[in-house]
N, C-alpha and C positions, 0 to 999 in steps of 0.2 A: 233792780226795780224796773218797771215798764211804764210807759206813758199811755198804754192802752186802757180804755175804760173797762171797768169790771162790774159784774153783777153777781148776786147770790140768790139762788132758789133754795128754799127750805121746805122739803117734801117729807110728809109724815111716812109715806109708804113708797115702794119701789116704782109704781106706775103713775103716781099723782102728777109729777112734773111733766110727764108726757101728755096726758089727757088735757091738763088744765093750762099749761103755758108752753107746750112744745113749740108752737109757732113763734112766740116771743123769743125763746131761746135760739132757734134756728135763724131768725131774722137778725137778731143782734150779733150772733156769732159771725154771720155773713158780713156784717158791717164792721167787724173787728173787735167787738167786745169779748173779753175773756169771761165766759159764764161758768161759774162754779155751781154745782148742784150738791147740796147736803141731803142725803137720803137717810132718815133716822131709823127706818126699819125696812124690811123687804115685803111687808104686808103678808107674811107667810101664814099667819093664823086666820086673819079676817078677810083677806082679799085674794085667796087662792083656792076657792072652792073646787074649781075644775081639777086642779092637781090632787087635792085630797080625795076626790071621787075616783081618781085613777089609782089610788092606793099608795101614793108617795109617802115617804117618811118626812119628818120635820126637816132634817138636814137636806134631803133631796129637794124639798119645796124651796128652801132658802137658796140653795145653789142655783136652781132654775130661775128664780126671781132675780137674783143678783146678775146672772148672765143676761137676762132680758133687759134689765136696767142699763147694763154696760153697753149692750148692742144699741139700744135706743139712744143713749147719750152720744155714742159715736156717730150715729146718723144725724143727730141734731147739731153736732159740732161743739158739744160741751167741752170746755177746757179741762175741767177736773170734776170727777164724780167721787164724793167722799161718803162712804157707807159707814154709818155709826153702828148698825146692827144691834139696836136696843130692844127689839121685840115689839109686837103690836097687840092690840086687843087685850089689855090696854097698853098703849105707848106710855112710858114713864121715864123721866130723866132724874137722876140723882144730881146733887150739887156739882159733883165732879163732871158729869156729863154736860151740864149747862155751861160750865167753864170751858169745856172743850169746844163747844159751839161758839162761845165768845171768842176764844182764840182763833177759830176759823174766820169769824167775821172780821176781826182785826187784821188777820193776815191778808184776806181778800180785799178789804177796804172798798166795799161795793158802792158804786154810784147809786144803785137802787137794789131793793130786795123784793122777794115775793114769797108769800105763803098762803095759807088757807083762809076761808071765811071765819069770822069770829064766832059764829054760831052754827052748829051742825048736830041736831039731835039724833041723826041716823048714824053718825060716825064721830064719837067724841074724841077720837085720836086727832081728828082734823082741827077742831077748835082748841084742843090742848096744845097742838103744835104752834098755832098762831099766838097763843098766850106765851109760850116759851120763846118764840121769835121776838116778840115785843120785849120780853124781859132780857133776853140776850143782847138785843140792840141797845137797851138802856145801860146795861152793865158795860158794854163795849165803849160807851161814850164817857164812862166815869174815869176821871183822872186818877182816882185812888185805887182802881183795880189794876194790879200788876204795873205799878209805876215804872216808867221807862219804855213801855210798849207804846206804839203809836195809837192814840185814841181814835175812835170812829167819829166821823162828822155827823151829818143828819140825812142819811139816805132815805128816800121814800120807801115805805113798805106797801106794796100792792097786794091786794087779796084776790087770788084767782078764783074762777067760777066753781062753785060746789055743784054736786049732783042734787037734783030736785031743788033748783034755785029758789022757787017760790016759798019754800019752808025755812029758808036760812036768813032772811033779812039782808041778803047781799044786794047792794045797789051799785051797779057799775057806773063809773064816771069817766072811764077811758075805754075806747075801742081801738084796737090795733089791727090794721090790715095785714094779714099773714098770707095773702094770696101768692106772693112771689115764692114763698117757701112751703106752700101747702103740701106738695108732694113729699117733702122731707118729713113733715109732721105725720102724714098718713103712713109713710114707711116706718117711722119710729113707733107709731101705735101698733103696727102689725108685728113688731118685735115682742109685744106683750101678749104672748100666746095664752097665758094663764087667765086673761080676761078678754078673750076675743069677742065676747058678746058686747063689748063697749066700743068696738071700732066704728060701727055705723052710727051709734048714738052720738059720739063726739064729732063725727063728720056733720051730722045734722045741727049740732050746737054751733059749729063754726059757720055753717051756712046761715043760721038765724042771726048770729052776731054780725055777719056781713050785711044783712038787711038793716040792722041798727046803725052800722057804720055809715052806710049810704044815706040813711035818713038824717043822721046827725051831722053829716058833712054838706047837707044842702038838699037832700031828697030829690024831688023831680025838678027842682029849680037850680040844677047845676051840680048836684051832689056827685061825689067821686064814686066811680064804679068800684065794686069790691065783691069778690066771690066767697072769701073765707076770712073770718076775723076772730079775735079773742077779746073778751071783756075783762076789765079789772076795776077794783074799787080801791082808791087811794085812802090811806089812813091819816096822813098828816097834811097840813096846809102846804101850799106851794108858794114860793116867793118869786115874784115877777116884777119886771120893770115896766111892762106894758101889757094891756089886754088885747 
C-alpha cells in the first residue's frame, strides 16, 4: 500500500482525458498524486475521422489511437492507463464490464474522480459514461458487493468540460490554474494526431477559463494572475469546517 493520494479519471474515448483534464492530471501528478486513467474505448469509430479518410482499417485505427493515448498519458505523468477497449458509437457496458470498473475503483481508492458532463446530445457516449461512473461509484461503496474487499469512501466526482458547453447544461464551480503545467498539456494534446483540429480549440478554452479563474479569484481588485485553466463541475456536496 502507498500513502500517496490517488485519483481516477474515467474517459469514454482515448483523447477525452487529454483535452478535458490533462492539466489537472499533470498538475496533480507533479504534486505526487497517483493518477489512474480508465479509457473505456479508443474512439475508433466516432472520433477518428482523419484516420478513416486515410484508408486505415479498424484494427489500424485502434492501434494508432491506443499509441496516442499511451504517449499522452506518459507526457502527463499518468500512473496507470487502463484500456477497456469496449468500442464506441455506441459505448456500451455489460454487467461484467461495470463490475470490472468497480474493481478498478476499489483498487485505486481515489480521493477524487472525474468524468464527462451529465448531458451531451452531440455525443451520447459521454453522458452514458458519466451515468456508468456514478453507478460504479455507488456499487463500489456497497458493503454487500464482493464482501471482504475494501469499500470506497465518498470521493468527489468532477465533471470536466464538454464540447459546445452552452448546449450541455454544464456549470463549472471549480477553476483550476494549470499554467505551471500548460506545456505538458499542450505536448500531450499534440500526441493526439487523429484529432489535430482540436489542438488550438482546447488551447483557447484553457485561455478563456484562465480569465474566469482571475475574475473569480478577485478580478481587478487583487485577483491572481492565470494564463491557462480548466473548469469542473462537482456533483456532490462538500463537507467543510469553515468557509
